C-alpha positions as CSV (number, residue, x, y, z in Angstrom):
1,M,-7.7,18.1,16.8
2,R,-8.0,15.2,14.3
3,N,-4.8,16.1,12.5
4,Y,-3.0,16.6,15.9
5,L,-4.0,13.1,17.0
6,Y,-2.9,11.6,13.7
7,Q,0.4,13.4,13.7
8,S,1.1,12.4,17.2
9,A,0.4,8.7,16.4
10,L,2.5,8.9,13.2
11,R,5.5,10.5,14.9
12,K,5.9,7.3,17.1
13,Y,6.8,5.4,14.0
14,I,9.0,7.8,12.1
15,D,12.6,6.7,12.5
16,P,15.1,9.1,11.0
17,N,17.9,6.5,11.6
18,R,16.0,3.7,9.8
19,S,18.4,1.4,7.9
20,V,17.5,1.3,4.2
21,T,18.6,-1.6,2.0
22,V,18.1,-0.8,-1.7
23,T,16.6,-3.8,-3.4
24,N,15.5,-4.2,-7.0
25,L,12.6,-6.4,-8.0
26,Y,14.9,-9.2,-9.3
27,E,16.6,-9.5,-5.9
28,A,13.5,-9.1,-3.7
29,E,12.1,-12.2,-2.2
30,S,9.2,-10.6,-0.4
31,V,7.1,-7.8,-1.6
32,G,4.4,-5.9,0.2
33,L,1.7,-4.1,-1.9
34,L,-0.2,-1.3,-0.3
35,V,-2.7,-0.1,-2.8
36,D,-5.6,2.4,-3.0
37,V,-8.2,0.7,-5.2
38,S,-10.5,3.3,-6.8
39,D,-12.7,1.0,-8.9
40,S,-13.1,-2.7,-10.0
41,N,-10.7,-2.3,-12.9
42,D,-8.0,-1.4,-10.4
43,L,-8.9,-4.5,-8.4
44,A,-8.5,-6.7,-11.4
45,F,-5.1,-5.2,-12.2
46,L,-4.0,-5.7,-8.6
47,R,-4.9,-9.4,-8.8
48,E,-3.1,-9.7,-12.1
49,F,0.0,-7.9,-10.8
50,S,0.1,-10.0,-7.7
51,R,0.0,-13.2,-9.7
52,E,2.8,-12.0,-12.0
53,L,5.1,-11.4,-9.0
54,Q,4.2,-14.7,-7.5
55,A,5.0,-16.4,-10.8
56,K,8.5,-14.9,-10.5
57,G,8.9,-16.6,-7.1
58,K,8.1,-13.6,-4.9
59,K,6.3,-13.9,-1.6
60,I,3.5,-11.3,-1.9
61,S,1.4,-9.7,0.8
62,V,-1.4,-7.3,-0.3
63,L,-3.5,-4.8,1.6
64,A,-5.9,-2.8,-0.5
65,Y,-7.8,0.2,0.6
66,L,-11.2,0.1,-1.2
67,N,-12.6,3.4,-2.2
68,F,-15.9,1.9,-3.1
69,S,-18.5,0.6,-0.8
70,N,-19.3,-2.8,-2.3
71,G,-16.3,-4.6,-0.8
72,N,-17.0,-8.1,0.4
73,D,-15.1,-11.2,1.4
74,Q,-15.3,-12.6,-2.2
75,L,-12.6,-10.2,-3.4
76,Q,-9.9,-12.8,-2.7
77,I,-7.4,-10.1,-1.4
78,P,-7.0,-8.6,2.0
79,F,-8.7,-5.2,2.1
80,I,-9.8,-2.4,4.4
81,T,-12.5,0.3,3.9
82,K,-13.5,3.5,5.7
83,K,-15.1,1.3,8.3
84,N,-11.6,0.1,9.3
85,V,-10.3,3.7,9.8
86,N,-10.8,5.6,13.0
87,W,-11.8,9.2,13.4
88,Y,-8.2,10.4,13.2
89,Y,-7.3,8.3,10.1
90,L,-5.6,5.3,11.8
91,P,-6.5,2.0,10.2
92,K,-7.2,-0.9,12.4
93,G,-8.3,-4.6,12.3
94,N,-7.0,-8.0,11.6
95,Q,-6.0,-7.3,8.0
96,V,-4.0,-4.3,9.1
97,E,-2.2,-6.2,11.9
98,Q,-1.5,-9.1,9.6
99,F,0.1,-6.8,7.0
100,L,2.1,-4.9,9.5
101,S,3.4,-8.1,11.2
102,Q,5.3,-9.2,8.2
103,R,8.8,-8.1,6.9
104,Y,9.3,-7.1,3.3
105,D,12.3,-6.6,1.1
106,V,10.4,-4.1,-0.9
107,L,7.1,-2.3,-0.1
108,L,5.3,-0.8,-3.1
109,G,2.8,1.9,-2.1
110,A,0.4,2.8,-4.9
111,F,-2.0,5.6,-4.1
112,K,-2.6,8.8,-6.1
113,R,-3.4,11.4,-3.5
114,D,-2.6,12.2,0.1
115,S,-4.0,9.4,2.1
116,P,-3.3,9.7,5.8
117,S,-4.3,6.1,6.5
118,L,-2.0,4.6,3.8
119,E,0.8,7.0,4.7
120,Y,0.5,5.7,8.3
121,L,0.6,2.1,7.1
122,T,3.6,2.8,4.9
123,T,5.5,4.4,7.8
124,R,4.7,1.5,10.1
125,A,5.5,-1.2,7.6
126,Q,8.6,-3.3,8.2
127,A,10.3,-3.0,4.8
128,D,13.9,-2.7,3.9
129,F,13.1,-0.5,0.8
130,K,9.9,1.5,0.4
131,V,8.8,2.8,-3.0
132,G,5.8,4.9,-3.7
133,P,4.4,8.2,-5.1
134,Y,6.0,11.6,-4.5
135,L,3.6,13.1,-2.0
136,S,5.5,16.2,-0.9
137,A,8.9,17.2,0.3
138,E,7.7,17.0,3.9
139,K,6.7,13.4,3.6
140,T,10.1,11.8,2.8
141,Y,9.5,9.5,5.9
142,C,7.0,7.5,3.8
143,F,9.2,6.3,1.0
144,D,12.9,5.7,0.3
145,L,12.3,6.2,-3.5
146,M,9.5,8.4,-4.6
147,V,8.1,8.0,-8.1
148,P,6.5,11.0,-9.9
149,Q,2.9,10.5,-11.0
150,K,0.4,12.5,-13.0
151,E,-3.2,13.0,-11.8
152,Q,-4.5,11.2,-14.9
153,D,-2.3,8.1,-14.3
154,S,-4.2,4.9,-13.8
155,L,-3.1,2.4,-11.1
156,R,-1.7,0.3,-13.9
157,V,0.4,3.1,-15.4
158,F,1.8,4.2,-12.0
159,V,2.6,0.6,-10.9
160,S,4.3,0.0,-14.3
161,R,6.4,3.1,-13.8
162,M,7.4,2.0,-10.3
163,T,8.3,-1.5,-11.4
164,E,10.2,-0.2,-14.4
165,M,12.3,1.9,-12.1
166,L,12.8,-1.0,-9.7
167,T,13.9,-3.4,-12.4
168,K,16.5,-1.0,-13.7
169,L,17.8,-0.2,-10.3
170,N,21.2,-1.8,-9.7
171,A,21.2,-2.2,-5.9
172,N,24.9,-3.0,-5.9
173,K,25.8,0.5,-7.1
174,V,23.5,2.5,-4.8
175,A,24.9,3.8,-1.5
176,T,22.5,4.8,1.2
């Protein structure tokens, strides 16, 4: 029942005719970061990475899903926890609405495993180009560019792989 309700809600936002505009990180003006934070080291990296992008003149919006229970308002980044996710995996709350209300040139999704809540947010996000992990062949609605990852990859390694691919991407030569 839970999966049925989730899939039903998700289908409303899957648009097979969605227009994709391939954008590399140099050309992007606005970047959305949707990240699963597993521990405090990931959180420190997320702050560092956000500051790097801002220093390059990018408008950054972050929404972190905290996997640990000691989340508090002192984290200095918008976050959600299990408390913000309903019974059938749909995230809710002010932080979610704020993130989804914005438009992004590039959305970077960084999560290691299947995460229905983050997949839902990725699908709903208003982004011209969505980049994230390869989840499965059935989940191509989540991302326009899927980056392979290994189970042992840290958040830092995976995000570095994504950004490396995005900086090398020549958007003028890619047809969608």
